[in-house]
N, C-alpha and C positions, 0 to 999 in steps of 0.2 A: 469521750467520742463521738458518745452520744448524742450531748449536749450540743455540741456543734453541729453536729449533724439538722440537727430539729431548728436550732439558731436559722440554718441555711436555709433548711424545708420553707420557714416563717417568712425570711425575706424572700422568698423564692414567690411565694405566694401573694406577699402588699405588692409584689414588683407587674406581676398579672393585673391585678386590680385595677392598679392606676394607668397602666397602661391601657385597661379595658373602657377603663371610665374617661383617659382623653380622648379613644376612638368615639365614645357614645358626644362627647361634649363637641368634637368635630363634623361629626353627622347631624346633630343638632344644629350646630351654625351654620351649616351647607343646607340644610332646609330650611333657619329662616331667614336666609338669603335670599332663595329660589323660591319661597312660596311666601314670607309673610312681609321679604321686605325687597320685592323687585327693583326698588330704585339702586339695592348695593350689585345689579346686573348690569352690564356695559347697553344699554338704551340708546347707541349713537344710532344713526339710518342716515343713510344716501340718498338724493333726491338727483336725478337725471333731467338738465332742463337748457333750455335754450343757448345758453353761454358754458356748457359743458356738466359736472357734477359738484355739485355740493353736498360734503356732510355737515351735518346737525346733531348734536353731541345729544340734545333730548328733546323732548316735546316743548317748541316755546312755550313763555307764559308771556313775553312783548314782543307782538308783530306790528309791524310799519308794512303799510299794502300800499302801492303806489299806481293802481287802475279806478274806477270807480266800480267796475263788473266786478272787481277783485271786493272791493270792499263789500260789496254783495253778499260776495261766496263769502266769506269768514263768517258774517253775522249769519245767515244762514247755517253754519258750520257751529254754532255754537261762539262765536271768538270776537270779541270788540276788540277792533286792533286800537294800541296807543295810541297811533297815528297813522294819519292815511290824507290821500291828495286830496281836495277841494272839489264838491260836488260841483260838474261844468255849469249847473244853474243850480243857484241854494245859498244859501248864508247862514254856516256856509255847506248843510246839508240836502239832498235830495228830501223833502218834504216824507217819502212813504219809509226815508232810513234816520230820520231826524232824533227820533224820543232814544234809539238804539246807539244814539254816535255823540249822544253828548258830554262824552268824556273822553274821547278822541282829542287828541290833536292835530291839527291843520299842518301839512309839511308840504305849500307847494299846492300847483297844479299838475294833472299828470305832462303836461309839456313842459314847465319849470321848478322841479323838483327843490328844494332848499333841503339841501345836502345837514347844514349845521344844525339846521331841526330836530330833523331823522338820528342824528349824533349825542343831540342834547338828552333826546329820549333813552339811550343806551339798549335798544332792544336785542333782543333774543335771535329774529330775524327779521328780514327786510323781502319783501316779493314786489316786483317788477313788470317788465318788460320790454325786451329788447327792441322792436320796434317804437315805443317811446323811449326810452330811458338809454340805451344800448355804449351810448357813447361817457357815463357816470358810473357803470358799474364795477370799476376798478374800484373809485371812490367809497359808495357802497360797502364793496366786500371788505373794506378795510375795518368798517364799523364793525359788522356781524355778517354773521351767512344770508349768501344771498340767492334766490331765488327766481328765474327770470321765464315768464313765458313767451313763446315765439310772436306774437301777434297778435291784434283784437279783430277777428273776425266775425261773423255772424252770430254762428253756435257760440255761446254759452260754457258749453257742456266741454269741451274741449280744455281749456285753462282752468276750469272746476277742477278735473280731476288734477292735475297739478297742483293746485292749491291745498287740495285733501291730504295729497300724500306730504306737500310739504310741513303742513302743522301736523301731519302724521294721526291724519282723522280720516283713512281712506273709507274703513268703514260706515261710517257716518256718512262720508260724499258717495256713495253708492246706494243707502237710503235714500237720500235726497235726489239722487237723477231718476232711482227707481220710479220716487210715489212721481213723480215731477212724468216719466214715459207712461207710466199707469191713468195720470189724470188727462196725458195725450188721446190714451185710447179709447178712454170715458167718454171723453167731449168730441172726439169724431166718430163714434156712434150714435151721440146724443143729434150729432148736426145732419149728419146722413144728407138726401137729399140735397141741404142746402150748402154741402161743399161743393156744388156746380156753378155754385154762385161767381163770376169773377168780380175777385175783389183786388181793385186799383188803392192803392195808395202814395201821396203826394207829402212834398215838406217843404215848407217855404220859409227862407233863411234871411237874412238884411242882403239884398242883391243876388239872391240865388233859389232858383226852386227845383226841385229835383222831384224826378217821378224812382218811387223804389224798386228795384227789382227782386231778385230770389235769394241773393248773398249778403242781406241786410238781414238785423237782427231781426224785426219784424216778418221780415221775407221767409228766415229760418222757420220761424212758428210759423207761420200761415200753409210753409211746403209741408212740415209735419203733420198738420191736421190735414190735408190734402186739398185743402181750396184751390180751387181753379182760380189763372190771372190770366190779364188783357194780354194778346201776342206778344207786346211791345216790353211788358214785365216780366213774362213767363222764360226768363235767362238765366244762368248764374251768374250775372255779373250785379253788384252793387247797386247803383241807380245810373240815371239819367242824368248828369249834372246839366246847369244852367239851361234848363228847359225856356222855350220861346213859346211865346200864344198861339203862334203856328204851328207848334207843337200839344197844344190843347186837348184833339183827338185822340193821342194817347193816354191820354186818362183816362179815360173813357170804358165803363165795368159794368157788374151790374149793380156794384153798392163800392162807394169810394170815402177812403178813409185819409185823412189829413193830419197832419201836426205841426207848427208851428216854434221854430226854436227862437225865443225871444231874449232878447241882453238887457235888456232895459229901457233901451233909447223909443222903441215904440217901430221901430224899422220892419221888421219882421210881419208883424200887424197889418203895418199899413201896406205891404205886400202883398199880404192873407188877404185882405179887404179888397186888392185893385182885381188883385185874378178869379176869385168869386165871384165881385159884377161885374166883369165882362161879360160880355154879349155873348162870346165865342164858348164861353164857359156855361153860363145859362143853355146854349142850347144843347148840351153834351147828353145822351139820353138819360145817363145819371142824374143829373142835376133836374131834368122834367120827371126823375120818378120820385124826386126828392129822397135818394138812399145818399148823401153828403153826409159824413158825419166826422165832427170835429173828435179827436183824439190826441192824451198828455205827449207831447212829445217825447217831455222824462222816459215818461212808462214803454212805448213803442219805438224809442229810436235811441237815444242818449243814456241812458244806465246803464245798459244792454247785460245784465246779471240775472242772477237768476229769480229775486224777489221781482223784479219788474216783469221778465218772463210770463212768471204767475198771475201776476193784476194783470198781463193783456189779454191772459186766456180769461182773467173776469170780465174784461171789456168784451170778449167775445161773445160768450155765454148771455150778457146783459145784451149784447145787439140784434143777437140770435134766436135768442130761446126764450125772451120773455117778451 
């Protein structure tokens, strides 16, 4: 009888030790899952956007971007897209991003996306724009999770925040915007009384002359800095399009910046020369004072992203502070 009780006690002790070991193993596995192996956790996240909501299983590694300003956003966030729409002017990329984009594939233009080229890249995420690509959203969504910004306006920061969420880099995005806002504040302080100068902006395109107002890429930046604008340009509109020579007085100001969108046939450059040499233009006070400055159309208008914004601030510093 005593032998039987001894045997039972032995097996009870062994069972307790076994269960304790199992519990320890499970606790260790759980600890490893949450602390040492975060990939074991559910890393999916959902992004609300112009077309609804999209769930992304994990931070994407292969991203296709379908706007020029979006390309700049990804590069600033440390992500080189596997595919992107070609720069509006460039072969195929703008000069200021060409080195960073050398390994990216062209997937058409903002206005003419190549869906087959996108599918061939097998992306984890596609980022586009409702204003540009609403008609092909369903096709893109069938390839990969797809996030669309609502539109393309003057303030690049609106879409930038969405892009940062889409690639799961919100903190990095906040750092970039904070750094930009800090630079704006610092430059504003340095400019001081120079902000009272009325800044005029004009763009020459083949068959079109535009007087740019506040709701444009460069107009938003001038407004953030606090620059004064001529009365005709100090309105929350995009631009006076199709300006005529009789409207040249609307271009006058204390300083004028102009940029020319040249596609390679020389038509825009010819129009620029014609207008700048016109007696009506030469009679403007800004021309009389010699304060007419040509700047890069890509930087001041066409690129429209965070990198261009900082390069435009470089131009402002070089013009007003050196």
